[in-house]
N, C-alpha and C positions, 0 to 999 in steps of 0.2 A: 097055858098056866105059867110056864117059864117066861114067855115073852111079856106077860102082864106084870110079873114080878120085876123084871129088869126095867120095864117101862115106868113102873112106879118109882123105882130107884132114881132113874134119870130125871123124872119130873120133880121129885123131892129135892134133889141136889142142885137143881138150877138156881134156886133162890138162897142157897146156903153160902156162908163164907167159905172160901177155898179150903181152909183147914178142916172145917166140919165135913165138907163134901168128900175130901180125901179119906177121912176116918170112916165115913159111911160106905164108900166103895171098898175099902179094905175089909170092913166087917162083912159086907155082902159076899165078897170073894171067899173069905174064910168059911162062911156058913154054907155057901153054895158050890162047894168044890167040884161037884159032878154036873153042874148045870151046863147044857150045851151052848148057852149064850155067855158063858163066863168070859170068853175072849173079848166080847164087846165091853164088858165092865172093866176088864184089865186095860183095854185101849183107852177108855174114857179116863181111867185113873192116871194113865201115863200122860195124857194131855194136860190134866190138872197139875200134875207134878212138874211138867215142863214149864207151865206158866209161872210156877213158883220158883223156877230156877233150880229145882232139885233133879238135875239131869241124870245122875247115877240111879236114883230110885225110879225115875221115869223109864230108863233103859231096861230095868228089870221087869217092870210092868209090861213094856212092849214085848219083851222076850216071852213072857207068860202068854200074852195074846197070840203071838206067832206060834207057840207050841200047841195051843189049844185049837187053832184053826190056821193051818199053813196056807189055805187058799185065800185068807184075808190079808191083803198085801200092804196096807198102810204101815203096820208096825215094822215091817222089814226096812222101809225107807228110814224110819227113825233109828232103828238099830244100827244101820249103816252110818248115820250121823254120829252116833255114840262111839262107834269104832274110830271114826275119823278124828273126833276130839281127843282120843287117846293116842293118835298117831298110828293106828292099825289100818294102814291103807288097803292092804290086800283084803282083809275081812270086810271093810266098808264096800269096796267094789264088788265083792262076792254077793253081799246082800242086795245091792242095787241091781246087779246082773240077774239075780233070781227073779226080781220083780219084772224086769224087762223081758225075760224069757217066759213069764208065767201067763201072759195074755192069751186067753183061750177064746173068749167071745169079744167081739168088737162092740163094747158098750161105752157109754160116756165115762163111767167110773173106771173101767178097765184102761181106756186110753189115757185118762188123767193120771192114773197110778203109774202106768208105763212111762209116760212123758216125764213125770216127776222124778222117777228113778234115773232115767237117762240124763236128765239135766244135772242131777247130783253127780253122776258119773263123769259127765263132761266137765263140770266145774273142777272136780278133783284131778282129772286127767290134764286139764289145762294148767293147774298149779304144778303138776309134775312134768310139764313141758311135753306131754304126749299129745301134741296138737292134732295130729292126723286122726287118732282115735276119738278125741273130743269132737272134732269137726264132723266125723261120720255119725256120731251119736246125735248131735244136734240136727243134722240133715234129716235123720229119720223122724225126729220129733216134729220137724216142720212139715214133713210129708203127711203125718197124721193130722196135724193142726197148724196150718200156715199162719193163723192169726195170732202169733206170739212174737211181738216185736222185739222183746228182750232176747229171745232165742235167736231170731234172725240177726240181730246186731252182733251177738257173740259169735255166731257162725261166720258172718262176713269178716269180722275181726280176725278170727282164726285163719281164714283163708289168706288174708293179707299177711299175717305173721309167718305163715309157712310158704309164702311166695307161690301160691297155687294159681298160676296164670292159665287161662283168663280167669279173672276173679268172679265175674257175674255168671256163674253156671247155676241157674235156678233149680231148686228141688222140684220134684214133680208137682205140677199143679200151680206153680208160681211163675210170674213174668218178670223179666229184667227190670221193667219200669217200677214194679212194686218193690223189688229189692232196693233199688236206688232211693226211692222215696222214704223207705223205712230204715235205711242205714243210719248208723250213728254219725253225728257231724264229723268226728275225727276220721272215720272211715272214708267218708266222701272227700274230705280234704286231702286224703292220701291217694285219691283217684283222679282228681281234676283241679285245675287252677282257674276254672270259670267262676269268677267272683260273683257274677249275677246268680248263677245256680246255687252257689254256696249261701248267698244271702237268703234266697227263697227257701232253701232247705232248712237253714237255721231258724227261720220264722215258723216253719211248720213244726219243728221240734219244740220250740218254745210254746206254741199253742197247745201241743199235746201235754207237755210236762207241767205247764203252769197256766191252766185256764183261769178265767176270771174267778177270784175267790167269792164264795157265796156271800160273805159279809163285807165285800169291798166297799170302802167309803169313797164317794165321788171326789171329795176334797179332804185329804188328810190335814189335820190341824198341826201345822208346823209354825204357827204364827209366833209363838214364844221364842223359837230358835232364830227366826228372822230378826227379832228385836234384841236378842241377847248380845251383850258386849263381851269382850275378852276373847279367849282362844277359840278357834274353830275346832270342832270335834270331828276327827277323821276316823272312820272305821274301815278295817280290812277284813273281809270275809274269805276264808279259805279252808279247804280240807288238806292242804299240802304244805303247810309250814312245818316241815319235818325233813327227814332224810328222803328228799324228793327233789326233782329238778327245780320246782318253784321255791322250795325251802333253801336250796343252795344259792339260787340267784338273789334271794331277798335277805339272806342271813346278815348282811352288813347294812341293810337299807334303813331299818326303823330307827336305829340309834342316831342317825344324822338329822332327823326331823328337828326343826326349831321349836323347842318346847315353850318358848315365850309366845309363840303364835299358834301352835297346834297341839292339841291333846289327842294322843293316838290310842285307839282301841283295836285289839285284834280279837276276832271271833273265830274260834277253832271249831270247825265242823267235820274234822277228819277222823283219824284213828286214835283210839284211846291207848296209845302206846308211846312211851318216852324214848327219845334219842337225843344225841348231843346237839343236833341242829335245832330241834324244837326248844331245848333248854336255852340255847343261845338266843334265839329270837324272843322267847318269853322274857328273858332277863333284860332285853333292850327296849321294851315297850312299857308304857305306864299302866295299861290295863289289858289283861289277858282274860278273855271270857271263853270258857269251855261250854259250847252249845251242842256238843256231840249227841247228847241224850235228849235234847229239848225238841219238842215239836215246833212247827212253824209259828203257831200262834204264841207260844211261850217265848220263843226267841224274838218274835216281833215286839212283844211287850218289853223285853230286856233292852233291845236297841232303842226303842222309843223312850224308855226311862233314862237311858244313857244320853239321850239328846244328840244322836249322831247327825251331823250336818251333811257330810259327804261319805257315802259308803262305796268302797272299792271292791268290786267282785273279782277275786283272783282265781275263780274256777271257770265261769262261763259254762259252755257245753262240755264239761269233763266230769269224770266220775267223782262223786262226792259233792257236786254243786247243789245249791239250795234255791232253785228257781222258784219253788212254791213260796218260800220266805220272801224273796225279792219281789214277787208279784204283789205282795201285801204292802209294798212301799214303806219299808222301815226307816227311810231317810228321804229328805227332800231331793237329794241328788244321788244318782246311782251311776257308777262308772265301770266300764268293762276294760280290764287291763291284765295282760301278762299270762294268765292261766290258759286262755283259749285263743288260739291264733286266728281270729276272725271276728266277724260281726255276730251279734246275738240275735238279730232280727226280732227283738222283743219290744213291747210297748213301754217297758219300765227301765231300760238302760238308756240314759240320756247322752252319755259321752263314751267314746272309745279313745284310748290313748295309743298313739303310734308315733311315727316320725316321718320325715319328708320322703325317705326312701321307700318305706313300706306302703304308705298311702299318699301318693302325690295328690295335689289339689284336684287334678282332673279325674281322679278315681274315687272321689268321696261319695258319689252317688251309689256305690256298691255297698254302702254301710248304712244301716238304719240309724245309728247313733251320729251325733255331731262329732267330728274328728278334732282332737286336740293333740299337739305334737311336742315331744321331747327332742333334744339333740340326738339321742339314740334311745329307742324305746325300752331296751333291756337293761336292768340293773345287774351288777356283778359284785363279786366279793374279792377284794384285793388281799384279804387276810385269810384266805382259804388255806387249809393244810394240804400240801402236796408232797408225796413221797419222792425219793430219788428215782430217776428213770433207770430201770434195769438194763443190762446189755440185751441186744437183740436176741442172742441165743437163748436167754432165759425166757423171753417172750414168745419163743417158737418161730422167730423170724430168721431168714437167712442173713448171715453176716454181710455178704456182698449182694448187690442187686438193689434196684429201686423199689421202695415200699409205698404203694398207693394205699390210702386208708379211707374207710368210711365207717364210723361208729354210730351212724344213725340206726334206729331200730329196723328190724326186718320189714315191718309193715310199710316203711317208707321206700323200699326198693321196688321199683316198677320195671316191667319188661323193657320199656323204652330206655331207661337209664342203664340197666344191666347190659343191654346190647351195645351201648356206647362204651361201657367199661371193657367189654370183650374186644372191641375194636382197638382200644388203647393198649390192652395187654398183647394183642397180636403184633402191634407195631413196636413193642418195647421188650424184646427178649430178655429173660432173666428177671423181669419185674414180678412182683406179687401184689395181690389185692388183699388187704387186711380188713376183715369185717368182724363185727361183734357176734358172738354166738346167739342163735335164735331157735335152738331145738334141732333135733336130728332130722326131722322131716324137711325143714326149711334149708338146712345145710345140704342135704342130699339133693333137693330140688335145684339149688344154685349150682352145685357141682355138675349135675346132669345137664343143665343149660350151658355151662362152660364147655363141657365135653362136646356137646352138639355144635358149639361155635368153633371147635377146633382148638380149644385151650385146655392144657393139662389141668384137671381139677385140683391137683396138688398146689397149684399157684393161688388158690383161694385158701386163706388161712383165717381161722375163726378164733377170736380172743374170748377167753372165759370171763364171766362177771367177776368184778373185784369191788372191794369197798372204794368209796369215791376218791379218797386220797391216792390210792394205788392206780385206780382207773385213769384219772386225769394225768398222772405221771407218764403213762406209756404213750401218750400222744407224741411226745418228743422223739420217739423211736421211728416215727413215720416221716417220709419225705414230703408227701403232698396229700392233702385231704380232698376227696372228690365228693361234691355235694350231690344230693338227690333232687328229684322233681316228681310230683308237684309239691311235696312237703319236704322242705329242706331242713338243714341243721339249725337248731336254735341254741339251747343250752350246750349241746354238743359242739357247736361252732365256737362259742366263747371259751369253752374249756380248751379246745384245740388251739385257738389263737393265743390264749394265755401261755401255753407251752411253747409258742414260737413256730408252730407248723402252719404254713400257708394253706389257704383253701381256694379251690376253683369253684365258682358257682355261676349259675345263669338265673337272674331274677325273672320270675314269671309274672302272672297276672293277679294272683291271689295274695292275701296277707301271708299265709304260711309259706308261699313260694318266694317271698321277697325278704323275709327276716334275715336269712343268711347274708344276702347282699348288703343289708343295712349294717350288720355286725362287722363284716369284712371292711366296709367303707369306714365305719367308726373306729376301727383299729388302725386306720391309716394305710390300708391295703387295697384301695379302690382299683389299682391296676390289675387285680386278680378277678375282677368281675368280667364275665364274658357276655357278648351281645347275643349269642345264639349257641346252639349245641354243636355246630360244626367248629366254631372257635374253641369251645370247651375241649373237644377231642384234640384239635390241633395243638392247643396250649399244653395239654397234659403230655402229649407225645414229645413235644419240643423240650419240656422241662425234664422229662425222664432221660432224654437223649443227651441234653447238656444241662445238668443240674446246677451249674454255677450261679445263675440268677436266684436260685432258692436260698443259697447261703446268705446273699444280701437281704433277701426278704425275711429270713429267719432272724437275722441280726436286727433288722428294722422293727420287727414285732417285739422282740425281747427288750430292745432299748426303749420302746414306747409304752411298755405295760403301765408305768406309773403316771404317764402323761396323756395317753390317748383318751378320747371321748368314751370309748367302750368301757373302760375300767374305772372311770371317775364317778363313783357312786355318790359322793358328796355333791358334786355339781348336778347330777341327775336329780337328787332330792330337792335341791334349790329350785330347779326348773319345774319339778313336779308340784312343789308348793305354789309356784307362780300359776300353774294351771288350776290348782284348787282355789286360789284367790279369784281367778277369772270366772270359774264356775259359780262361786258364791255370789259374785256380782251379777251374773246372769240370772240366778234364781231370785235374788232379792230385787232385781230390777225388772222382773216380769219377762225375762227373755229365755227362760228354761227351754231348751230344744224339745220338740215333739218328734219322736221317731216316725219316719216315713215308711209305712208298710203297704203302700198302694200296690195292688195287683200281684202281691207276692205269691198268693195261692195259685194264681193262673201261671205265673212264671215257673213254679215248681211242676205243675201239671205238664206244661209244654216241655220244659227242660228234661224231665224224666225220660223222655223218648230219645234224647240225644245219644249218640254212640260214644260212650266214654271209655269203656273197658279196653285198655291197651292203646288208647288214642295218643297221638303225638301232640306235643305242645302246639298251640295256635296263638298267633299274635292277637292283639286287641281288636284290630280291624276285622279279622276273620270271625272272631267270636261275636262282635257286634252285628255283622252282616247275617250270621246264622240266626241270631235272636230276632232281628227285625223281620226277616223273611217268615219265621215261624209265627211271630206276633201278627203279621199282616194276614196270614191264613186264618189264624184264630179270630181276629177281628171281623173278617169277612163272614165267618160262621156265627159269631156271637160278639157284639160290640164290646170293646174294652174301654175302660176309663183311661184318660191320658195320665201318664206318669212322667217323672223326671229322668227316667233311665233310658229304655229303648223304645218306649211307645209314647210319642208326643201327641197321639191322636191320629185318626185316619186321614183327616184333611191335611194336617201338617206333614204326615208321612208321604202323602201323594205329591205335595208341593216339592218336598225334598227330592223325590224320585225324578 
């Protein structure tokens, strides 16, 4: 009888407007105070209230459901979220822990509830920098249900951020190859500089994130734009034009565009929060479009109505990107630049912007896009606000002694590089290594590795996070910046060079491993590029032993800030506009590049079995030989189509051999 009554209520409210359904549930609950199924009515009421944005009322309804049936777990997850919204962290974690501990029977619903609670816990623990606890929770979720790519990606990212070496330690029931295939693109770029594998992996990520839209038009109608005279309309799509690395790099870019020739639109798909960087960028462009709350189809119509000729994707494979929107072809030309350090492996990005140092001509085949080059690929802001550099004592540094520095994120520190740093410290008594804070677990791990290498852990000093103006200022307190591999310094490098601190780097094989070398060269410091890691170690030791050359290098950097290629944003914009003009000539002349995606699924399947975790850098010839051998074995089993990368076809391969 009770069940029939609530079933009637549920059926009746499904076709009601939300306000009427809420009133119906409230009335039923008031009239049926003793009904054993009242908890279900209270939960359904809470769901309706949440959809209407009435979160406080929803939380009260969830509490009623939880009180009437403590064994019904979904309300406890929502109550935890309500506590989190109010900043009540302990209470939020307690409710989610209750759900995680309450699993009695291994049922689909039970596992789903437990997994949902543990994911909420891990998310909050990650925000609180409790990375070890968050990682362990996500590992347990994966062991119950390994087919959760979002959980796997967060778990791997946490392991990188806390320097948990070796990285690829699969949860029970999972294989290393599966971890690699499903990793986030940035995670893989922090593990290897094998440009071929990174391309294949990026292509797989694009296929998953942006499949063919159901209503995809074979030929988008851009004819009117091809015939339109006047200014070319350039759109920039980004979630990061705010207090973020991309926002800081581009803060002075947009105002330099030639408004006689170009009409600039910015499409903000990021966070609905204001800050000074966002306000500055917004004020410097003609058209600012907030598409944060718009779905892909609505945003597509907006861009089409704006008549965007060239759309620059400043996200790529990073958080907040809108690949689903880009797959719908909102503009005749789509460009990959700046936000993601690598190829997109997509069928809808036509060009990638780099420079000669990052993508030399002989390496273009590792990119699905056509390569176009600037004098230096990274913009910068000469008008940035930088505080005065405090004394070393204020920064927690020794007054005397050589200060090696690396303010790259913890996820960029690999065992290979850290071991070389320890070699450098052993050879330079009294020196310290200044790193950015990355959470207690990561710092403890690095101190432990230092102790195991015979280095006093106190020689590792961790700098706290600061606002950007104060953070950039402290680079000047360091003597020498030591770059990482395979993902080197990018914004970090230009900040460091702006403050006059030299950088040692070893350009690798991938985009992300070559950016720092490009920036160092563009700053006029090409003599600080090392040919290999042995030279890197020798140079670091020599400079710490006799730092006189660093004084000359610092003076050179500071003297060249207003004249070097690296910091000449106005010249960069002129060159960028030249690229845009060339791209438009390509599209109107019928020469728009078609991305080359041949064999990329096979390359990923083959490359997923390569030993990457903790591997040392390999030169291009060694990587090429490994690929050719693996492809020959695959072709012998199942014939592969010829491609322009490592597989020219079985006959050609045999002739070359």
